[in-house]
N, C-alpha and C positions, 0 to 999 in steps of 0.2 A: 751627428744626430744621436742623442742619448736613448738607449733602449729602456723600455719598462720591464719590470720583472715578469717573466713568463712568456714574453714575445720573442719569436725568432727574428733575425735581421730582415729576411725577405718579406715576411708578413707585415712587419712594422713599416717597411718601405712602401708596400702596396697600400697600406692604410693611409699613409701620408699622401700618396697620390690621390686617392679618393677624396680625402679631406680638402686638399688644396685645389684640386681640379686642374692640375697642370703636370707636365712630364718633366721630371728632373733630368739632370745631366748624366745620371747613372743608368739611364735606360739601355744604352748600347751594351753596357757591361752585364746587365741582367740577362740578356738573351743568351749569353755564353755560360750561364750558371747551370750545371747539371745536378749538383747535389749541394746540400748545406748542412751545417751542424747547429743544433740547438744549444743555447747556453742560458741557464737560469742563474740569476744574480748570486754570486759568491759560492756556487756549487763547484766551480773549477778550482777554488782556492783550498789549500790544505786546512783541515779543521783544527782549531786550537784545542790542545788537550784540556779536558775538564777535570774536575776533582775526582778522586778515586770513588769507585762504586761503594755506597754505604756511608760516605762522608757528607755532611750537610754543608750547604753553601752559606755564605755570610761573612761578616767581618770576623777577624780572629778574636779570640777571647782576650778580655782585658787582663793584662798580666798583674799578678798580685805584687804589691810593693814588698820590698825586703823588710823583714822584722827589724824594728828599731826600738830603742829604749829612750826614756825621758832624759833630756840633756841634764848634765850635772848642774844642780842649783846651788851655787855658792854665794858669796857676798856679791851684791850688785850695787854699783855706784848709783845713788839716787839722782834722778833727773833734776837739773837746775830749773827748768821751766818746761811746760807742756808744749810739745810741738806736734801738731796734727799732720798726718801723712796723707798724700794724695795718690791713691792707688790707680786713679784714672790714667795717669801717665805711664803706667807699666808697659814696657816693651819686652815681649817674650824673648826675643833674640839677644837683647842687651842686658836685661835685669834678672833672667832666670838663674837661680843658684840651687841646683838639685842636691848639692852636697851640704846644704844647711841642715844641721841636726834637728832644728825645730820643724822644718818642712818634712824631713824623713819620718820623724815621730808622728806628726799629724797625719801623714798619708797612711801610715800603719794603723793609727787609731781610726781613721775614716774607713779603712777596709774592714776592720773588725765591727764597727758600728753598722756598716752596710750589710754585712752578713747577718748580724743579729736582728736588724730591722727589716730585712728583705728589700733593700733598695734595688731598683732595676739598673741595668747597665748604663742607661742615659744619665741617671742621677749620680752614679759613681763617677762617671767621666766629668760631669759638671763640677762636682765637689773637688775632684783632683785638680782641675784647671783653676778653680778659685783659690785653692790652698797654695798653688804655685804663685799666683799673683800676690797673695797677701803675705806669705811667710818666706819668700825668697830672701828678703833682707832683714828678717826678724832676728833680734838679739834678746838675751835674757833681760827680763824686767819690762819689756815693751807690752803695751796693751792695745788690742784691736777693738775699736769702737764700732757700733752699728752705724753711726753717721759716716764713718769712713768706708764701710763695706757697701752700703747701698748705692752710692753714685758710681762705684767701680764695677759691681757685679750685675746690677740690673740692666744697663745698656748691652751687656754681653749675653744676657739671657741665662745667667747662672743662678743656681739656687742659693738664695741668701739664708733661708731658714736652716737648710741642712749644713751649710758651711758654718753658720753661727753655732750650731749644735756641736760640731767637731771642735771649734775653737773654745767653746765653753767647757768641753770635756777635758781639754788640756790646760785649762785655767788661764787663758790669755784674752778672754772676750769680756767686754763691758757693754751692756745694753743701756745706752744713754738716751733712749727715746722717752719722752714724757708719757706717763701712763694716761690711759683714757679716763680714769677716775679723776685725776688731777685736772684735766681739761674740763671735764663735766662740772667739777666742783667750782672752778673759777667762773664758769658761765652762770652757775646758780647764785654765786655770791655777788655778781655784778649788780650794782644798784642798791645794795644793802649798806646802811650806815649805822644801824642799831645792832650791836652784838656781832659784828662781822667776824672778829677774831674768835669769839666764843663759839659761834656756829661752825667755823672752820675747824677748830680744835675738837668739837663734839663729833662732827662728821668723820674726821680722820680716826678718832678713837673707835667709832662704830665699825669702820671699814677695816682698820688694821689690828684692833684689839689693844689691850694694855696688860699691865702686870696683874690686875685682878678682874679682867673682863675678856671674854672671848670675842673674836671678830665676828661680826654679823655678815649675813649674805648681802651682796652688793644690791640686790633688789630691795632689801629692807632699808638700806641707806637712801636709795633713790626715792622710795615711797615716803619716808619721813621728811626729807628735805623738800620734795615737791609739795607736800601737804603744808609745810610751814612757810614756804616762800611768800604766798600772798599776804599772810598776816604780818610777817616781818617787813615786807615792803610798806604795808599800811602803817606800822609803828615807826618806820624810818622817817615819815613826814612829821612826827611829833616828838620823838625821843632821839637821844644820842647814845643811850646805853641801855642794856637789858635791866639794870637795877631800877630804872624808872618805870618799868612795866608793873602795873598793879593787878590785884586779883580782879577788880572790876573790868579791866581791859581784857583779861582772859575770858571772863564770863560773857562780856559783850560780843566777843568774836565767836564764842561757842554757840550763841543764839542764832547765828547766821548759817550754821551748818547743821545738818540733820542726818540721822541714820548712821551708817558706817563711817561717813566723813566726820561726824561729831566724835566718834570713839577714836578714830585714828589720829585726828588732830590733837585731842587731849593727851593721848599716849605719847605723841612726839613732843609736845610742849613739856610734859612732865620729865621726859628724858633729857631734854635740852637744859631746863632750869636746874635739874638735879646735878648735872655735870658742872654747870656754872657755879652753883653754890659750893660744890666740892673743891673747885679751883679757887674760891674766894672772890670771884668777880661780882657776885650778887650776895646781899646780906640775908635775903628771905626769898623762899620759893613761893611765887604767887599761885602756883598750881596745887599746892598742898591742900589736902582735905576736900578736893573736888573729885567726886566719885565718877568713875567711868560709867557705872550702871550696867545693868544686864540688857544686852541687846536682843531684841526679839527677832527671831529668825522665822522666815516664812516657810511654807511647805515646798519641798523640793519637787519640781515638776519633771516628768519624763520627757525625753526628746520626741519630736514628731517623726513619723516614719519617713517622710520625704526628706527631712534633714539628714537622717542617717544614710539614706540612699545617695544623697548628693555627696556626702563625704566619701562613701565607698567608691563612687564613680570618679572622684578627684584624685585618688591614689592610683598611679600607673606603674611605678617602679617597684621592684621586689622588696627593697628596704622599707618603703613607705607602707606597703601592704602588711609587712610583719609588724611595723610599729602600730598600725591601726588595729591589728588583731590583738596585740598585747594590751592595748588600752581598752578596747571594747569588750574583750572576753575575760581578761585577767585583771582588769582595773589597775593596771600598772601606771605609776606616775612617770612623767617624762624623765626625771632624774634616775629612777630605777631602771628604765629602759636603756638609758645611756650607760649605766654601770654593768649591764649584763655582759658576761664573759662566756667564752665557748665552753668552759668547764661547768657552767650552770645549766647546760643543755644535755639531757640524756635521752637521745632519740630511741635507743633500744628499749628502755623501760618506760618511755613516754612520760618523762617528768621534766619539770622546769623549775629552777630555783630563782625566785624573785625576792630580793631583800631578805635572804635567809629563810624564806618560807617556800616549802616544796609544794608545787601545784601540778595537777595532772595535765598532760599535754593533749588537748582536744584535737580533732581532725582538722579543723580550719587552721589553727595555729601551726599544726604539724606541716601541712602542705605549704603554708607561707614560709615556714622556716626552711624547709628543704629547697624551695625555689630560691630563697635568698642565699643559702649556702652554695648552691650551684653557681649562682651569679658571682658570688664572692670568689669562688675558686677560679672561675674563668677570668675575672677582671684583675685580681691581685693574687696570683698563685704563690708568690714568694713572701707575702707579708708575714710578719711575726707579731702583729698586734693581737693580744689575747681577747679583746672585746668582740662581742658578737656583731655589733653594727659598726662599720667603718666606712670611710669615704676616701676620695683620692688624696686628701690631706693627711688623715690619721693613718692611712695604710703604710706610710713611711715612718710612723711614730709608734708609741705604745700607749697613748692616752685615748679617752673616749671622744666621740663626736660632740659637737657643741649643741646647746639647747635650741639654737636657731635651726640647725639641720633637722632636729627631731620634729619640729612643728611647722616646717616650711610648706609641706604638701597640703596641709589643712588651713593655711592662713586665709582668712576671709570667709571660712565656712561657719555655719551656725554650730554644727556638731564638731567642735574642736576636740583635741585629745583630753582636755580636762573635763569637758562636758560628757564625752563618751565614758570616761572613768566614773563620773558621778552617776550617770544613767545606768551603768552596769551594777553598781552597788545598790541603787534603788530597785532595780529589777530583781536582784537577789532577795531583797526584803519583801517585795510584792509576791514573788513566787513561793518562797519558803516560809512566809509569815514574818511579821514585824518583831523578830527576836534579836535584841542587841547582842546576846552572847553568840548567836550563830554568825552574825556579821563580823564580830570581832575575831572569831576563830577562822573564818574563811579568808578575810582580807587583812587581818591584823590591824583593825581600826582601834583608835582610842575609845575610852568609855563614852565620853560626851559625843563624839562623832557618831558612834554606833547608835546611841540613843536618838540622835537627831534623825538619822535615816529611818530608824524604826518608827518614830513619831510621824514622819512624812508618809511612810507607807501605810500606817494605820489611818491617817487622815484621807489618803486617796482611796483606800479600800472602803472606808465608811461613806465617802461621797459617792462611790460607785454603787454601793448597796442602797443608798437613799434614792438615787435617780432611777433605779430599776435595772433589770437584767439586760436591757438593750444597750446600756452604757458600758463601755469597756475601756480599760486603761490602755493607751497606745504603747 
């Protein structure tokens, strides 16, 4: 019979008798018992020696790899044909070659990058395992492709991004993944028969830039092509080439769109046909001498109080609260919030630099900033990312967070970051008077933008004065 922890043998035997209701064969021996000894589990065994006092428990420190230099790069025999390697068949016992100079150099480079970026122990171990798998049989002139890394590292739970970063640093990595822009462009060109090649060349020029043109933001390319796709599909039923499109066709389509859609469609068409004429694929630009016209803008309206309260209640994380404060108090754009760095923050003097403009640090933003910095220190104490706002992805890198991360907390809300920024600038014009110079000085607005806010504030103030003192601007 097995004893439970803390019970003596006699008491446990008596408890067994009461439970079973019967007398065991040991009863005659129990009458002769005059004394007994108590045993608690494992107390009679010698205690295993523990770590010395003052030493912390845990796994031993990951040893630093030996310093290594780049392998000598001499003449390399060009490959006769491309042979893709299958790292999924790697056997650590059979294929590991720790004496490979490329592996030794990459492990040293990974150690230096890990210290510079603040990689935690788990990430360093994962990267080291991945480098052993990929570079044990590496020779000079070989290239490691992303399509070869993914099937070998992902099932093992190893970091593909950090491993690719080390491989790219030593110059042996090739990212052969198709870009998201190329996939999106192919989907938008599907079904077009008129000017398909011209549209593709024009969209790539906008995205990548050229000898005499700067690359545009990807959102601009998306907006242009999304605006032109309906009319290009309509012309595909009648024409086979862009040179067949006439001025009357452009005017006929422009009559079907109004407001901002009319302006954006005409701007996109003018850009497309100007590029086609420059390439010599069309003889005449059918959009020439069609004026965009002055678009009438309405009065900017302030946000309702319940919409602002709903957005405030939606943010729960320290980073989201700081983002909300920067947009609602300092009218910072999402791009400017992403670019903020720790050096732009001066808590002692209560100053904040946003897009090279020094702004005073109010109490609300100060408390949100301190709460975020404390959370950042607890969550990522070893990160080397200089940006103020980071997440679990960028904590291991040096770049800013994505635009999706900035606006994720307020997705679906009426008072988005952009609406809060606009409402803050309108509030400044309502409180301090519709003065464009003041708005331009405080927020760094352009002349036309500052005048538009001033005109909207003047219209709202005039409307409030006409309706009487009982009417207030929310």
